[in-house]
C-alpha positions as a printed Julia matrix, in Angstrom:
254×3 Matrix{Float64}:
  -5.17  -11.01   20.66
  -8.61  -11.7    19.04
  -9.7    -8.82   16.58
 -12.45   -6.76   18.13
 -14.57   -6.64   15.01
 -17.75   -5.11   16.88
 -15.51   -2.19   18.06
 -14.38   -1.56   14.46
 -17.94   -1.67   13.25
 -19.05    0.76   15.86
 -16.34    3.28   14.77
 -17.18    2.71   10.95
 -21.06    2.93   11.1
 -22.83    2.16    7.8
 -19.85    0.33    6.4
 -19.78   -3.41    5.68
 -16.88   -5.02    7.51
 -16.43   -8.81    6.76
 -13.75  -10.49    8.85
 -12.28  -14.18    8.5
 -10.31  -16.08   10.92
  -8.3   -17.54    8.08
  -8.52  -17.02    4.41
  -6.34  -17.51    1.51
  -6.28  -13.92    0.32
  -8.63  -11.19    1.01
  -8.35   -9.86   -2.56
 -10.42  -12.55   -4.34
 -13.16  -12.11   -1.66
 -13.05   -8.3    -2.18
 -13.37   -8.76   -5.92
 -16.25  -11.07   -5.69
 -18.07   -8.65   -3.48
 -17.31   -5.79   -5.78
 -18.66   -7.86   -8.79
 -21.79   -8.58   -6.85
 -22.39   -4.77   -6.48
 -21.52   -4.39   -2.76
 -21.44   -0.8    -1.31
 -18.21    1.17   -1.63
 -16.08    1.23    1.23
 -16.83   -2.42    1.97
 -13.84   -4.08    3.79
 -12.73   -7.67    3.8
 -10.03   -8.64    6.34
  -8.61  -11.63    8.07
  -6.46  -12.58   10.97
  -4.4   -14.78    8.74
  -3.83  -15.22    5.09
  -2.24  -18.43    3.79
  -1.66  -17.21    0.24
  -1.53  -13.25    0.61
  -0.92  -11.53   -2.53
   1.97   -9.14   -3.2
   3.28   -7.4    -6.46
   4.53   -9.52   -9.39
   2.77  -12.63   -7.94
   4.87  -12.67   -4.88
   3.51  -13.9    -1.49
   2.7   -11.4     1.34
   3.82  -13.24    4.53
   0.8   -12.9     6.78
   1.64  -13.98   10.32
  -1.68  -14.78   12.32
  -2.96  -12.02   14.62
   0.28   -9.98   14.04
  -0.5    -7.79   10.87
  -3.43   -6.08    9.38
  -4.42   -7.91    6.17
  -7.54   -6.48    4.36
  -9.14   -5.34    0.99
 -11.46   -2.5     0.42
 -13.8    -1.79   -2.37
 -13.32    1.78   -3.75
 -15.77    4.09   -5.56
 -13.17    5.5    -7.92
 -12.75    5.71  -11.51
 -11.8     2.27  -12.67
 -10.07    3.05  -16.01
  -6.56    1.6   -16.51
  -5.14    5.08  -16.95
  -6.12    5.88  -13.41
  -4.62    2.85  -11.75
  -1.04    4.46  -11.17
  -2.58    7.52   -9.44
  -4.76    5.27   -7.27
  -1.89    3.28   -6.2
  -0.05    6.58   -5.22
  -3.04    7.9    -3.31
  -3.31    4.65   -1.45
   0.38    4.83   -0.3
  -0.03    8.29    0.87
  -3.26    7.03    2.79
  -1.41    4.23    4.5
   1.56    6.38    5.56
  -0.74    9.09    7.02
  -2.75    6.6     8.68
   0.3     4.86   10.39
   1.57    8.25   11.45
  -1.75    9.29   12.8
  -2.34    6.18   14.87
   1.33    5.48   15.87
   3.36    8.59   15.48
   5.76    6.74   13.17
   6.9     8.46   10.18
   7.01    6.55    6.89
   8.89    6.78    3.5
   7.09    5.86    0.16
   8.96    3.8    -2.45
   7.31    4.09   -5.85
   4.94    2.8    -6.63
   3.36    0.79   -3.69
   5.72    0.19   -0.79
   5.64    1.87    2.63
   8.85    1.93    4.61
  10.27    2.68    7.95
  13.98    2.98    8.38
  14.51    1.83    4.88
  12.5    -1.44    5.46
   9.12   -2.33    4.27
   6.18   -2.3     6.71
   3.25   -2.1     4.36
   2.2    -2.56    0.77
  -0.54   -1.86   -1.55
  -1.97   -3.81   -4.51
  -4.85   -2.6    -6.66
  -7.03   -4.37   -9.15
  -9.65   -2.75  -11.42
 -13.21   -4.09  -11.91
 -15.85   -3.01  -14.35
 -17.28   -0.44  -11.9
 -15.09   -0.56   -9.01
 -11.41   -0.83   -7.88
 -10.35   -3.07   -5.08
  -7.31   -2.37   -2.99
  -5.39   -4.98   -1.04
  -3.31   -3.67    2.04
  -1.0    -5.43    4.15
   0.52   -3.8     7.25
   3.22   -5.43    9.5
   1.85   -4.4    12.86
   3.06   -6.47   15.86
   5.51   -8.97   14.36
   8.6    -9.39   16.38
  10.75  -11.17   13.8
  10.87  -12.29   10.15
  12.26  -14.99    8.2
  16.0   -15.03    7.43
  15.18  -14.02    3.78
  13.0   -11.11    4.88
  14.82   -9.82    7.98
  17.01   -7.35    6.15
  13.99   -6.15    4.07
  11.07   -6.13    6.46
  10.06   -4.39    9.57
   6.84   -3.95   11.63
   5.41   -1.15   13.6
   6.28   -2.78   16.69
   9.86   -3.47   15.85
  10.07    0.35   14.82
   8.51    1.67   17.84
   9.28   -0.82   20.63
   5.61   -1.26   21.48
   2.57   -3.05   20.29
  -0.11   -1.17   18.39
  -3.82   -1.83   18.04
  -4.92   -3.38   14.6
  -8.31   -2.21   15.29
  -7.32    1.42   15.73
  -5.13    1.24   12.67
  -7.97   -0.11   10.56
 -10.33    2.68   11.51
  -7.53    5.17   10.74
  -6.81    3.57    7.36
 -10.5     3.43    6.44
 -10.83    7.12    7.05
  -7.51    8.08    5.33
  -8.26    5.98    2.31
 -11.58    7.6     1.96
  -9.95   11.16    2.15
  -7.18   10.36   -0.3
  -9.25    8.62   -3.01
 -11.68   11.28   -2.99
  -9.05   13.46   -4.66
  -9.11   11.07   -7.63
 -12.78   11.23   -7.8
 -12.56   15.12   -7.74
 -10.02   14.86  -10.6
  -7.37   16.48   -8.19
  -4.52   14.57   -9.8
  -1.9    17.31   -9.12
  -2.68   16.99   -5.33
  -2.03   13.26   -5.37
   1.24   13.66   -7.28
   2.36   16.47   -4.88
   1.42   14.48   -1.64
   3.31   11.38   -2.87
   6.34   13.39   -3.78
   6.52   15.15   -0.47
   6.16   11.9     1.33
   8.75   10.01   -0.73
  12.62   10.25   -0.71
  12.59    8.17   -3.88
  10.76   10.44   -6.3
  13.36   12.97   -7.01
  17.23   12.88   -6.75
  17.75    9.4    -5.61
  20.29    7.06   -7.16
  18.25    3.67   -7.86
  18.23    0.73  -10.0
  14.98   -0.36  -11.55
  14.6    -3.99  -12.31
  11.79   -5.15  -14.59
  12.29   -8.8   -15.53
  15.48   -9.05  -17.37
  15.85   -5.33  -17.76
  17.82   -3.27  -15.33
  18.29    0.47  -15.45
  20.27    2.66  -13.19
  19.98    6.51  -12.74
  18.64    9.32  -10.76
  14.96    9.8   -10.04
  13.67   12.89  -11.64
   9.96   13.16  -10.43
   6.7    11.86  -11.6
   4.93   12.22  -14.91
   1.33   13.46  -14.95
  -0.03    9.83  -15.06
   1.89    8.91  -11.86
   4.83    6.99  -13.44
   8.44    7.54  -12.26
  10.98    9.41  -14.29
  14.54    8.14  -14.34
  17.47   10.22  -15.54
  19.62    7.39  -16.87
  23.27    7.03  -16.38
  23.83    6.63  -20.0
  21.87    9.78  -20.87
  18.13   10.55  -21.51
  14.97   10.16  -19.46
  13.22    6.93  -18.93
   9.54    6.65  -18.01
   9.35    3.81  -15.61
   6.01    1.98  -16.08
   6.69   -1.04  -13.85
   9.44   -2.63  -12.0
  11.02   -2.77   -8.65
  12.9     0.32   -7.5
  15.8    -0.15   -4.98
  18.32    2.54   -3.82
  22.04    2.16   -4.85
  24.06    1.32   -1.72
  26.33    4.26   -0.69
  24.89    6.72   -3.42
């Protein structure tokens, strides 16, 4: 179904919303607009991405008209030290927007994955510019199937609920939720962000996980977040490790 851009603009008055039929990735377009001094809150979206960006250089599969693929320019502190908290705030925003617009409950896997039933339905990617941050968000909305290599890992809102969902309604909900959650960072309410993510995530505390970062693999029990938003891991061999990066996965049967 064609994306109703005018309806979205009518629900987000005063906000720039740029929409493409097809684009390699919304992130470079968002970064370019941010560098040119566009207004905070500017959105760049597309019906299809041919080279959607994921974490660690992975590709985000962007089926045409089935998902919501967009980047948003944020008026938040753009210091590298704030990046982990920004990612957590955005994860909370995405989970809340999905719940508000569909009724589906999400889990958050540190640092940037949004899950339903243990499978990924959305992801967040952030990049910092000189005076702005840009967030790329992908949500699997109305996909009915995934490629064999993704089927065990990914889901969509339609698969999870058994019904189709409006991409337009979800985008408006996301824009409003992102504004609310990122304002916590602007106000310096870091503890609120940490607490909100911890409440929404089954991975933050007491979860047996493996953490893979390149050739390094650690196993242990998660033990909360540090003040900067990094994950604490109580290692099997003893001691606490601060996880700065890496892919977190649950240990089967643990």
